[in-house]
ROVEX-277703 format. One record per residue (C-alpha): residue in one letter; x, y, z. Coordinates in steps of 0.001 Angstrom, whole numbers, plus 524288, in hexadecimal, padded with zeros to 5 digits. Example, Ala and Ser with C-alpha at 12.3 -4.5 7.8 and 13.67 -1.06 7.14 Angstrom:
2
{"A"; {8300C; 7EE6C; 81E78}}
{"S"; {83566; 7FBDC; 81BE4}}
END
This chain:
519
{"M"; {76C05; EE76A; 32315}}
{"R"; {76ACB; EE51D; 312B3}}
{"K"; {778CF; EE5B5; 30C01}}
{"G"; {7765E; EF23D; 3065D}}
{"G"; {771FB; EF8AE; 312EC}}
{"R"; {77D0F; EF5B9; 31A7B}}
{"E"; {7873C; EF8CD; 30FCF}}
{"A"; {78110; F0678; 30FCE}}
{"V"; {782C7; F0739; 31DA1}}
{"L"; {78FC9; F022C; 31B8B}}
{"A"; {79231; F0C9E; 312AF}}
{"A"; {78D60; F1838; 31925}}
{"A"; {79534; F14C4; 3254B}}
{"I"; {7A163; F1163; 31F8D}}
{"L"; {79FB0; F2081; 3178A}}
{"A"; {79D60; F264D; 3243B}}
{"A"; {7A836; F2095; 32B86}}
{"G"; {7B1D5; F23BD; 31F7B}}
{"V"; {7AEDA; F3236; 31DDA}}
{"A"; {7B017; F3479; 32C36}}
{"G"; {7BCB2; F2D8A; 32DFA}}
{"W"; {7C134; F36F5; 32229}}
{"W"; {7BCFF; F4433; 327DC}}
{"I"; {7C5EC; F3F64; 33478}}
{"T"; {7D0D2; F3CAA; 32B58}}
{"H"; {7CEF9; F48A0; 32236}}
{"A"; {7CC4A; F5240; 32CFF}}
{"A"; {7D9FD; F4E02; 332D4}}
{"N"; {7E299; F50ED; 3266A}}
{"P"; {7E8C4; F5D04; 3288F}}
{"A"; {7E9EE; F67DB; 31E41}}
{"S"; {7F64B; F6DBC; 318A7}}
{"A"; {7FBE0; F792B; 31C10}}
{"Q"; {7FB90; F8484; 311F4}}
{"K"; {80977; F8AE5; 30A0B}}
{"P"; {808B4; F98FE; 30ADE}}
{"V"; {801D4; F9EBF; 2FE9B}}
{"A"; {80024; FAC7C; 2FA83}}
{"A"; {7F05B; FB188; 2FB60}}
{"T"; {7E82B; FB8ED; 2F541}}
{"T"; {7E089; FC5C0; 2FC80}}
{"A"; {7D3F3; FC4CF; 2F67D}}
{"P"; {7C738; FC386; 2FEFF}}
{"K"; {7C4D6; FB520; 304D2}}
{"P"; {7BA91; FAF92; 2FD45}}
{"T"; {7AE13; FA70C; 301C5}}
{"V"; {7B1E7; F99C6; 301AE}}
{"L"; {7A992; F8D3E; 2FF1C}}
{"Y"; {7AF8B; F8012; 2FFEC}}
{"D"; {7AD9A; F73A9; 2FADF}}
{"P"; {7A0D6; F6CEE; 303C0}}
{"P"; {7A8AF; F63BD; 30D3A}}
{"A"; {7A51C; F585E; 30ED6}}
{"K"; {79A73; F53DE; 31AA2}}
{"E"; {79D44; F4A32; 324F3}}
{"S"; {79422; F3D51; 325D8}}
{"K"; {78F10; F3783; 33208}}
{"P"; {7946D; F2B61; 33466}}
{"A"; {789E5; F2061; 3310A}}
{"K"; {786A1; F1497; 33A6E}}
{"R"; {7928A; F0A51; 33935}}
{"P"; {78E5B; EFC65; 334A2}}
{"E"; {78FEB; EEFBA; 33D9C}}
{"G"; {79DDA; EEA79; 33962}}
{"W"; {7A340; EF8F9; 33669}}
{"K"; {7B25F; EF9DF; 339FD}}
{"R"; {7BA90; F05BB; 339B7}}
{"D"; {7C232; F082D; 32F5B}}
{"E"; {7CF12; F0D77; 3362E}}
{"D"; {7D6D4; F0B9B; 3283F}}
{"A"; {7CDFC; F1469; 3213A}}
{"A"; {7CBA2; F1FF6; 32C03}}
{"K"; {7DA6C; F20AB; 32C49}}
{"A"; {7DC5E; F21F2; 31EB4}}
{"G"; {7D136; F2B74; 31E81}}
{"A"; {7C87E; F2364; 31710}}
{"M"; {7BB59; F1DB2; 31697}}
{"Q"; {7B904; F13A7; 320A4}}
{"N"; {7B586; F0538; 31C0A}}
{"Q"; {7B642; F093A; 30E8A}}
{"R"; {7C0AD; F0473; 3056A}}
{"S"; {7C292; F0450; 2F5C0}}
{"L"; {7C662; EF7D6; 2F02B}}
{"V"; {7CB6D; EF606; 2E1F3}}
{"F"; {7CC3A; EE7F0; 2DE4D}}
{"S"; {7D440; EE25A; 2D3B8}}
{"S"; {7CBDA; EDF27; 2C8CA}}
{"R"; {7BAA3; EDF85; 2C9BE}}
{"E"; {7B9AC; ED15A; 2CC02}}
{"A"; {7C16F; ED467; 2D935}}
{"M"; {7B874; EDE60; 2DCE4}}
{"E"; {7AC0F; ED7BF; 2D8DC}}
{"R"; {7B254; ECC34; 2E14E}}
{"F"; {7B281; ED670; 2ED8E}}
{"L"; {7A41D; EDAEB; 2EB4E}}
{"K"; {79F22; ECE3A; 2E9F4}}
{"A"; {7A6CA; ECA2E; 2F7F2}}
{"A"; {7A2EC; ED5A8; 2FE73}}
{"Q"; {79483; ED4C5; 2FDC2}}
{"G"; {78EDB; ED3BE; 30B2F}}
{"K"; {79AA7; ED35D; 31317}}
{"G"; {798B3; EE2AD; 3186E}}
{"I"; {7A05C; EE928; 30AE8}}
{"S"; {7998D; EF4EE; 30580}}
{"I"; {79E1D; EF7F6; 2F647}}
{"L"; {79C37; F0713; 2F612}}
{"G"; {7A1FC; F0A16; 2E879}}
{"Q"; {7A7BD; F021E; 2DD82}}
{"I"; {7B22B; F067D; 2D24F}}
{"D"; {7B140; EFBD1; 2C8FE}}
{"K"; {7BA1A; F027F; 2C0C8}}
{"L"; {7C63A; F00F4; 2CC3D}}
{"N"; {7C072; EF578; 2D07D}}
{"A"; {7BD10; EFC43; 2DD7C}}
{"L"; {7B389; EFC79; 2E782}}
{"H"; {7B1CB; F0440; 2F374}}
{"V"; {7AD5F; EFCC1; 30031}}
{"G"; {7A6D7; EFF84; 30CB7}}
{"F"; {7AA1E; EF41B; 31872}}
{"L"; {7A51B; EF37D; 32740}}
{"S"; {7B548; EED44; 329B3}}
{"Q"; {7C181; EED6A; 3225B}}
{"D"; {7C1B7; EDE01; 32669}}
{"Q"; {7B4AD; EDCFD; 31ED2}}
{"L"; {7BA99; EE271; 314A1}}
{"A"; {7C862; EDB57; 313E1}}
{"A"; {7C168; ECD6A; 313EB}}
{"L"; {7BCE2; ED173; 3069F}}
{"L"; {7C9BA; ED5EF; 2FF72}}
{"D"; {7D461; ECC9D; 2F88D}}
{"G"; {7E0C4; ED7DD; 2FA66}}
{"S"; {7DFC5; EDA0A; 2EBB4}}
{"E"; {7D57C; EE5AA; 2ED59}}
{"E"; {7DB8B; EF319; 2EE46}}
{"S"; {7D45B; EF898; 2FA31}}
{"G"; {7D310; F093A; 2FE6D}}
{"Y"; {7CDC3; F1298; 3054D}}
{"I"; {7C13B; F1A0E; 3024D}}
{"Y"; {7C4D7; F27F7; 305F1}}
{"P"; {7BB2E; F31F4; 30735}}
{"V"; {7BA6D; F3D65; 2FC21}}
{"T"; {7B36A; F49D2; 2FED6}}
{"L"; {7B253; F57D3; 2F8F6}}
{"P"; {7BD88; F5EF3; 2FD06}}
{"T"; {7BBA1; F655F; 309A7}}
{"P"; {7C21C; F722B; 30D5B}}
{"R"; {7C91D; F7799; 31936}}
{"T"; {7C0E1; F7E8A; 3230C}}
{"D"; {7CAFF; F89BF; 320B4}}
{"G"; {7C6D6; F8E02; 3122E}}
{"V"; {7CED5; F9537; 30A84}}
{"Q"; {7D878; F9EE2; 30C47}}
{"D"; {7D5E4; FAD0D; 30DE9}}
{"G"; {7D752; FB52E; 301CF}}
{"A"; {7D465; FA82C; 2F8E1}}
{"I"; {7CBFB; FAE68; 2ECFE}}
{"G"; {7C0CB; FA612; 2E768}}
{"F"; {7BC4F; FA497; 2DBB5}}
{"G"; {7AE28; FA729; 2D8EB}}
{"N"; {7A771; FA739; 2CBBA}}
{"Q"; {7B6B8; FA96D; 2C5E1}}
{"L"; {7BB50; F9B0B; 2C2F1}}
{"L"; {7BC75; F9D33; 2B33E}}
{"A"; {7C1E0; FA8F7; 2B446}}
{"W"; {7CD8D; FA543; 2BF1F}}
{"L"; {7D00A; F992D; 2B5C9}}
{"G"; {7D102; FA1E6; 2AAEE}}
{"I"; {7C561; F9DDE; 2A2AD}}
{"S"; {7BE33; FA925; 29B1F}}
{"G"; {7B3D0; FA809; 2912B}}
{"D"; {7AAB6; F9C7D; 28BB0}}
{"N"; {7AED5; F8FC1; 2939C}}
{"S"; {7A249; F8962; 29019}}
{"A"; {7AA91; F7F32; 288EF}}
{"Y"; {7B49F; F79F1; 2925F}}
{"G"; {7B2F2; F6C45; 29584}}
{"T"; {7AD06; F68B3; 28A29}}
{"G"; {7B05A; F5AAF; 2888A}}
{"V"; {7B4BA; F5A03; 295AD}}
{"K"; {7AE8B; F4EDF; 29F89}}
{"V"; {7B185; F5176; 2AD8F}}
{"G"; {7ADFD; F47D5; 2B7F4}}
{"I"; {7AAF2; F4E81; 2C6C8}}
{"L"; {7AB62; F45D1; 2D31C}}
{"D"; {7A475; F4F09; 2DD6E}}
{"T"; {79622; F4ED9; 2E312}}
{"G"; {79016; F4E97; 2D54C}}
{"S"; {78C3B; F5B0B; 2CE7D}}
{"T"; {77FDB; F61D4; 2CB7E}}
{"L"; {78464; F6A20; 2C088}}
{"A"; {77BAB; F694B; 2B380}}
{"G"; {782E8; F5F37; 2A91E}}
{"A"; {78B8C; F58ED; 2B2ED}}
{"K"; {78929; F4953; 2B385}}
{"N"; {787C5; F4489; 2C03C}}
{"Y"; {78C54; F35F0; 2C547}}
{"Y"; {78984; F31FC; 2D239}}
{"L"; {792A2; F2895; 2DBBD}}
{"V"; {78D34; F2ECD; 2E883}}
{"D"; {77EB8; F320F; 2E6EA}}
{"P"; {77A03; F3FE6; 2E55E}}
{"P"; {76D54; F4669; 2EB7A}}
{"A"; {761DE; F4652; 2E419}}
{"N"; {7616B; F54C1; 2E4B5}}
{"A"; {76EAF; F5A3B; 2DD3F}}
{"A"; {76CA2; F6606; 2E343}}
{"D"; {770CB; F5FCF; 2F06F}}
{"W"; {77C7D; F5B14; 2EA8A}}
{"N"; {78899; F5E0B; 2F0EF}}
{"G"; {78D10; F6966; 2E75B}}
{"H"; {79C1E; F66C3; 2E6D5}}
{"G"; {79C33; F5DCF; 2DAA7}}
{"T"; {7928C; F6984; 2D37D}}
{"A"; {79D50; F7452; 2D6C8}}
{"V"; {7A81F; F6A85; 2D1F1}}
{"A"; {7A101; F6826; 2C564}}
{"D"; {79E14; F7734; 2C288}}
{"L"; {7AB25; F7C52; 2C4BF}}
{"I"; {7AFC8; F739F; 2B8BB}}
{"R"; {7A402; F76C7; 2B148}}
{"Q"; {7A682; F84B2; 2B4A4}}
{"I"; {7B419; F8493; 2AC63}}
{"A"; {7AFCD; F7964; 2A2F7}}
{"P"; {7A1D9; F7B7D; 2A0E1}}
{"S"; {7A109; F6EE8; 29578}}
{"T"; {7A869; F6550; 29ED3}}
{"E"; {79E9C; F5984; 29FA7}}
{"L"; {79EF0; F56D8; 2AE1A}}
{"L"; {79CA6; F488A; 2B51E}}
{"S"; {799E5; F4A7A; 2C32E}}
{"W"; {79B1F; F3D45; 2CC30}}
{"R"; {79645; F3F58; 2D93B}}
{"V"; {79E21; F3789; 2E1D0}}
{"A"; {79C70; F3FD6; 2EEC3}}
{"N"; {7908B; F4222; 2F6D3}}
{"D"; {78954; F50A9; 2FAFB}}
{"E"; {79307; F502E; 30725}}
{"G"; {79F9C; F4F40; 2FCAC}}
{"T"; {7A448; F422E; 30175}}
{"S"; {7A82E; F3839; 2F829}}
{"N"; {7B42C; F2CAD; 2F8C0}}
{"S"; {7BE9D; F2862; 2F08B}}
{"F"; {7B700; F1C28; 2EB21}}
{"L"; {7AC76; F2615; 2E60D}}
{"L"; {7B76D; F2E3C; 2E014}}
{"A"; {7BE99; F23F1; 2DA39}}
{"Q"; {7B038; F1F86; 2D42D}}
{"G"; {7AD92; F2D82; 2CE96}}
{"I"; {7BB24; F2DB0; 2C8F3}}
{"L"; {7BAE2; F21C3; 2C0E9}}
{"A"; {7AABD; F2502; 2BE6E}}
{"A"; {7AFB5; F321F; 2B816}}
{"V"; {7BA8E; F2B69; 2B177}}
{"D"; {7B196; F208F; 2A915}}
{"S"; {7A869; F2CBB; 2A601}}
{"G"; {7B29F; F31EC; 29D4F}}
{"V"; {7B6BD; F3FAC; 2A706}}
{"D"; {7C2C7; F4714; 2A1AE}}
{"V"; {7C60A; F4B8D; 2B03B}}
{"I"; {7BF32; F4942; 2BE36}}
{"N"; {7BD40; F528D; 2C896}}
{"I"; {7BCCB; F4FD3; 2D6F8}}
{"S"; {7BC3B; F5B22; 2E08C}}
{"M"; {7BC43; F4FFE; 2EBE1}}
{"G"; {7C749; F49E1; 2F539}}
{"S"; {7CBB3; F4147; 2FE44}}
{"Y"; {7D6B5; F3F97; 305AA}}
{"G"; {7D84D; F30B5; 304E5}}
{"N"; {7E0EA; F2A0F; 2F943}}
{"S"; {7D782; F210B; 2F35F}}
{"T"; {7DE64; F164E; 2EC07}}
{"L"; {7D137; F1532; 2E494}}
{"L"; {7D009; F2296; 2E160}}
{"R"; {7DCDD; F238F; 2DC7C}}
{"Q"; {7DAAB; F1842; 2D2A3}}
{"A"; {7CE9D; F1EAD; 2CE44}}
{"V"; {7D62B; F2C7A; 2CC5C}}
{"E"; {7E014; F23FC; 2C4CF}}
{"A"; {7D58B; F1CB4; 2BD0E}}
{"A"; {7D1AF; F2A8E; 2B8F2}}
{"Q"; {7DF4E; F3138; 2B48D}}
{"K"; {7E1F9; F2404; 2ADB8}}
{"A"; {7D534; F273F; 2A6B5}}
{"G"; {7DA23; F34E0; 2A25D}}
{"V"; {7CE94; F3B7A; 2AB42}}
{"I"; {7D593; F46FA; 2B31E}}
{"I"; {7D318; F48DB; 2C2BF}}
{"Y"; {7D234; F53FB; 2C8EB}}
{"A"; {7CFAE; F5506; 2D834}}
{"S"; {7CE71; F6009; 2E32C}}
{"T"; {7DA6E; F600E; 2EAC7}}
{"G"; {7D1E8; F61BA; 2F7E9}}
{"N"; {7CF2F; F6C79; 2FFAC}}
{"E"; {7D470; F6A68; 30DFF}}
{"G"; {7E11F; F7139; 30C5D}}
{"Y"; {7E9CA; F65C3; 30CC5}}
{"D"; {7F789; F64A4; 30734}}
{"Q"; {7F0AB; F578D; 30072}}
{"V"; {7E71C; F569B; 2F5EA}}
{"A"; {7DC03; F4E76; 2F644}}
{"F"; {7DA94; F4103; 2EE5E}}
{"P"; {7D7DA; F3F6A; 2E353}}
{"A"; {7DD4E; F4CB0; 2DFAC}}
{"A"; {7E9F9; F46B6; 2E751}}
{"Y"; {7E985; F3A8B; 2DDB8}}
{"P"; {7F530; F3BCA; 2D1AE}}
{"G"; {7EF74; F41F0; 2C694}}
{"V"; {7E3F1; F487A; 2CC03}}
{"V"; {7E245; F55BE; 2CACA}}
{"G"; {7E2CB; F5CC8; 2D84F}}
{"V"; {7DCE5; F6A67; 2D885}}
{"G"; {7DFDC; F72F2; 2E385}}
{"A"; {7D744; F811E; 2E4E2}}
{"V"; {7DC7C; F8F16; 2E2E8}}
{"D"; {7D513; F9B34; 2E4A9}}
{"A"; {7D145; FA66D; 2DB33}}
{"A"; {7E01F; FABC5; 2DD80}}
{"G"; {7E537; F9E6B; 2D994}}
{"N"; {7E972; F9B69; 2E7DD}}
{"H"; {7E87E; F8F8A; 2EC43}}
{"L"; {7DCC2; F8DAE; 2F6F4}}
{"N"; {7E0DF; F87A0; 3064E}}
{"F"; {7D760; F7D30; 30665}}
{"S"; {7DB3A; F774E; 2F942}}
{"N"; {7E5CD; F6B9F; 2FB66}}
{"T"; {7F1D1; F6BBE; 2F705}}
{"G"; {7FCF8; F615F; 2F2B8}}
{"S"; {7FB50; F5B91; 2E5F5}}
{"V"; {7F2EF; F62E1; 2E0EE}}
{"T"; {7F162; F652C; 2D100}}
{"M"; {7ED6B; F722A; 2CEDB}}
{"S"; {7E2DF; F7BA7; 2D42B}}
{"A"; {7D638; F83F0; 2D1B8}}
{"P"; {7CC17; F8C9D; 2D545}}
{"G"; {7C64F; F878A; 2E24E}}
{"L"; {7C09D; F9464; 2E9FF}}
{"D"; {7B14D; F98A6; 2E97F}}
{"L"; {7AF87; F9374; 2DC7B}}
{"V"; {7A160; F96F8; 2D706}}
{"T"; {79CA0; F87F7; 2D451}}
{"A"; {78E51; F8153; 2D2D6}}
{"W"; {7892E; F79F7; 2DDED}}
{"T"; {77CEE; F6FE4; 2E062}}
{"G"; {76FF3; F76D7; 2DF94}}
{"D"; {773F5; F811A; 2D5D5}}
{"Q"; {77C66; F8824; 2DF7D}}
{"N"; {78990; F8E46; 2DC93}}
{"I"; {7932C; F8F43; 2E5E2}}
{"Y"; {7A317; F9416; 2E86B}}
{"F"; {7A9DB; F86CF; 2E806}}
{"T"; {7B5CD; F86F6; 2F067}}
{"G"; {7C16C; F7B0E; 2F0C3}}
{"T"; {7C95E; F7199; 2E8B8}}
{"S"; {7BC37; F6B4D; 2E438}}
{"A"; {7BB64; F780E; 2DB7F}}
{"S"; {7C918; F77DA; 2D73E}}
{"S"; {7C80D; F6926; 2D1BF}}
{"P"; {7BD8A; F6D32; 2C955}}
{"I"; {7C363; F7844; 2C38A}}
{"G"; {7CF3B; F7145; 2BEB7}}
{"V"; {7C60A; F6763; 2B7C8}}
{"G"; {7BEA9; F72F5; 2B2A0}}
{"V"; {7CB72; F793B; 2ADB1}}
{"L"; {7CF55; F6A44; 2A90F}}
{"A"; {7C235; F6A11; 2A174}}
{"A"; {7C3A5; F76A6; 29AC0}}
{"T"; {7D240; F741E; 2964E}}
{"M"; {7CC54; F68B5; 28FBE}}
{"S"; {7C467; F6DBD; 28831}}
{"S"; {7C821; F7C3F; 28445}}
{"G"; {7CD54; F7AC3; 278B5}}
{"S"; {7C909; F759C; 26AF8}}
{"T"; {7CD6E; F66D7; 26FEA}}
{"R"; {7C9DD; F604A; 27BB3}}
{"L"; {7D59A; F5D9D; 283D2}}
{"T"; {7D74F; F518B; 28D20}}
{"A"; {7D733; F5368; 29ABA}}
{"Q"; {7E565; F4FED; 29A57}}
{"K"; {7E9D0; F5A26; 29022}}
{"A"; {7E04A; F6469; 29752}}
{"Y"; {7E4E7; F601F; 2A58B}}
{"K"; {7F2E0; F62A2; 29FE0}}
{"M"; {7EF53; F70F0; 29AB5}}
{"V"; {7E94E; F73FF; 2A7D6}}
{"V"; {7F68E; F6F45; 2AFC3}}
{"D"; {7FFB0; F766E; 2A55B}}
{"N"; {7F77C; F83E9; 2A736}}
{"L"; {7F563; F82F4; 2B5C7}}
{"D"; {7F823; F921E; 2BC0E}}
{"E"; {80424; F8F06; 2C5D3}}
{"S"; {7FF90; F92DA; 2D49B}}
{"G"; {80543; F92C1; 2E0FF}}
{"A"; {81464; F8E4C; 2E2F8}}
{"P"; {81B44; F8CC3; 2D66D}}
{"G"; {817D3; F8024; 2CF77}}
{"D"; {80EE6; F750E; 2D3F1}}
{"D"; {80C7A; F7617; 2E169}}
{"D"; {804C3; F7041; 2EC17}}
{"Y"; {7F936; F7BC7; 2EC95}}
{"Y"; {7F528; F7DEE; 2DEEC}}
{"G"; {7FC24; F70DD; 2D728}}
{"G"; {80052; F7550; 2C9E3}}
{"G"; {7F879; F82B7; 2CB29}}
{"T"; {7EBC4; F88FA; 2C885}}
{"V"; {7E1D5; F85B4; 2BB59}}
{"D"; {7E157; F8ED0; 2B17C}}
{"V"; {7D767; F8E2D; 2A6C6}}
{"G"; {7DA77; F9A68; 29F3D}}
{"R"; {7E96B; F95BD; 29DFB}}
{"I"; {7E6BF; F884A; 29A71}}
{"F"; {7DE0F; F8E39; 28E78}}
{"R"; {7EB32; F9837; 28C3D}}
{"S"; {7F529; F8D1B; 28C73}}
{"G"; {7F2E8; F8999; 27DFE}}
{"Q"; {7F51B; F983C; 278D6}}
{"G"; {80153; F9EAC; 275E1}}
{"G"; {8082F; FAA63; 27AEC}}
{"V"; {7FED8; FAD4F; 28796}}
{"T"; {804FE; FB40B; 29152}}
{"D"; {80174; FB231; 29FC5}}
{"A"; {80B57; FB5EC; 2AAD0}}
{"A"; {80563; FB2A4; 2B7C0}}
{"I"; {80878; FB40A; 2C6AD}}
{"A"; {80509; FA584; 2CAC1}}
{"S"; {8084A; FA773; 2DA0D}}
{"N"; {80D51; FAEB3; 2E393}}
{"Y"; {81236; FA387; 2ECA4}}
{"V"; {81808; FA587; 2FA3F}}
{"T"; {81F64; F9AAC; 2FE6E}}
{"T"; {82B29; F9796; 30903}}
{"G"; {837D1; F9831; 305C7}}
{"A"; {84397; F90FD; 30C79}}
{"N"; {8465F; F9B09; 317A9}}
{"G"; {83995; F9A61; 31BFB}}
{"Q"; {834D7; FA7A5; 3150D}}
{"P"; {82A55; FA9A7; 30AF0}}
{"V"; {82D1E; FA93B; 2FC7E}}
{"L"; {8241D; FADF2; 2F315}}
{"Q"; {82392; FA7C3; 2E535}}
{"V"; {81D31; FAF0E; 2D9DC}}
{"T"; {81AAD; FA728; 2CEDC}}
{"V"; {815EC; FAA48; 2C092}}
{"E"; {8119B; FA23E; 2B7E3}}
{"N"; {810A7; FA3F3; 2A85D}}
{"R"; {8044E; F9F66; 2A4A1}}
{"G"; {80309; FA314; 29790}}
{"T"; {808CC; F9A6F; 28C80}}
{"A"; {81393; FA514; 2893A}}
{"T"; {81FA7; FA65A; 28E86}}
{"M"; {821C8; FB3AE; 29872}}
{"V"; {82D94; FBC01; 2966A}}
{"N"; {83397; FC573; 29F67}}
{"A"; {82712; FC498; 2A887}}
{"P"; {8294B; FCF29; 2B4ED}}
{"V"; {8231F; FCBFE; 2C032}}
{"Q"; {8240E; FD21C; 2CE12}}
{"V"; {81F64; FCDF3; 2DB7E}}
{"T"; {81C69; FD7F0; 2E6A8}}
{"V"; {81B8F; FD190; 2F376}}
{"N"; {81701; FDD53; 2FEA6}}
{"G"; {819C9; FE8B2; 2F402}}
{"S"; {8271A; FE351; 2F1EC}}
{"T"; {82A07; FDFF3; 2E2B7}}
{"S"; {83382; FD6A5; 2DCDE}}
{"S"; {833F0; FD581; 2CD09}}
{"Y"; {83827; FC8DC; 2C459}}
{"I"; {83927; FC5FC; 2B4E0}}
{"I"; {833F2; FB90A; 2AF2A}}
{"T"; {83C6B; FB8A9; 2A31F}}
{"T"; {835C0; FACD9; 29D4F}}
{"L"; {82A91; FA362; 2A317}}
{"P"; {82524; F98F8; 298DF}}
{"A"; {81639; F966D; 2985C}}
{"G"; {811F7; F8F39; 2A389}}
{"D"; {81C9F; F908F; 2AAC5}}
{"I"; {81F0A; F9986; 2B97D}}
{"K"; {82A0C; F9FE6; 2C0EF}}
{"T"; {82AA2; FA31A; 2CEBA}}
{"F"; {8313C; FAE78; 2D587}}
{"T"; {8358D; FAC19; 2E315}}
{"L"; {836D5; FB6F1; 2ECA0}}
{"P"; {837DD; FB8BD; 2FCC4}}
{"L"; {829C7; FBB14; 301C5}}
{"S"; {82A20; FC81D; 30B06}}
{"L"; {81FCF; FCA65; 31392}}
{"A"; {81879; FD5F7; 31892}}
{"N"; {80E39; FD68A; 32301}}
{"G"; {80F20; FC85F; 3248D}}
{"G"; {809FD; FC60B; 31536}}
{"A"; {810D0; FC961; 30765}}
{"T"; {807BF; FCFE3; 2FCAB}}
{"I"; {80BAB; FC980; 2EFF9}}
{"V"; {80ABA; FCFBC; 2E292}}
{"S"; {80FF6; FC7CF; 2D691}}
{"G"; {80F74; FCC12; 2C83E}}
{"V"; {8157E; FC80C; 2BA56}}
{"S"; {81475; FD024; 2AD30}}
{"S"; {8138B; FCB99; 29FC4}}
{"S"; {818FA; FD349; 293BB}}
{"T"; {80E2D; FCECB; 28B5C}}
{"S"; {7FE69; FCE3F; 28D80}}
{"D"; {7FA30; FC598; 29831}}
{"V"; {7EE37; FBC83; 2973B}}
{"K"; {7ED31; FBD0C; 2A709}}
{"P"; {7F1A3; FC903; 2AC66}}
{"S"; {7EB36; FC62C; 2B957}}
{"N"; {7F44C; FBA6C; 2BD98}}
{"N"; {8006D; FC351; 2BA0A}}
{"K"; {7FEE0; FC8C4; 2C839}}
{"R"; {7FC4A; FC17A; 2D59A}}
{"S"; {7FA07; FC6B5; 2E473}}
{"D"; {7FAF4; FBE81; 2EE78}}
{"V"; {7FABD; FC1BA; 2FCF7}}
{"Y"; {80499; FB7FD; 306E8}}
{"V"; {80258; FB716; 31495}}
{"P"; {80932; FAD5C; 31B78}}
{"P"; {80416; FA03F; 320C1}}
{"T"; {80230; FA0EC; 3301F}}
{"N"; {8085B; F9478; 33656}}
END
């Protein structure tokens, strides 16, 4: 067999075996138990999720192939490794020595002196290494796949109300001007988006997996003037790998993007991918990534890497969606039934943290360009974080991170004398005696100090009253009280008033229904 044909068969066999091994490992990863949260009573909407990856049929294994047990145990792609060399010269020496030795070169990143190699056996590869190389696994990367049990009862979808929910009113056509966003996904068919290909696409763009188009459209809905640069790093089954993702990150950095969106993830901690992330951060590029849709108590990589903005999903009532992974979440954004573009000039309802991450990117792009002076990504990001809406448990938590994005609040933050008192959450937890406890959190989302603001909390018809004497702008105040249940649950209505005109009276009151979790 000619060299090219042999390497093609080898690459196909390695990829098929690796993907099959990952699916076995991934399926065994347990989902975390959800802590009790207050639920809404709105009707359950129709839910359409990110499309799950399709399984591949294993290719015929070439002669000499040996099962890569180490990679299989790690959930990595079998008979593949990343190799990072100490210098370009060392990498070139390896490339020369590997010719005709049953080694397939599947990818190359010159900036990191890195190779993606395939091999028939580990002994075959080890014979060509001198020990100075840094070897790592190649992990599958996929579009976030939702759990089969869907979303919780009462979750409320967004439909076409995304901009209003974010607090964007009036003409937003100039938002995103001068901002360059890199998107690593399945490619975009949006007019004006620039496409680059690390994975070959079908000849007919209407046949592409529309995930990348939907992601790009959400950014453009919020910040229409954003320059979108799209790298196709995944095929139409929604699968990629950690090496391709690292390639895409570095290509986006070299193209001068301000921010990168990655609505994909992996549960393998790739050293090479982490190095690419760190290189982007060193260059001043901010990376947003979806936390994952499996309901796990850990977020997927690259969202799990330090400094990456991991975005979780909430519904239109601001409640955490139970499929959204928890743990090192940075912030939360809409993620249920969002109307977005798809390939073939279609519109769909898009659900998942794949939607939440680009919404976070759109908010950043709008913030960078909203004033008379264009802000750097870092300065704009600080404004976004400083104006997140408190959600869930008081302070940062594993479910919402620092809170939920709010564009209207960001834009008002530079104005003096703004009054915006809000009931941030009716949060139910467990006290020291094992009984439910209600924490009602009030947040000052304005720019003026709240003074002598009355608060009322009604649980199953019984009302408690409080006074907030002073609450500086941006601060929270939490009231804790025992939660009495009636008929197996509790109806909670909390409200706060201000002495002056409130810019957003709709958030002065919050109603929730709490149903204890079943063991």
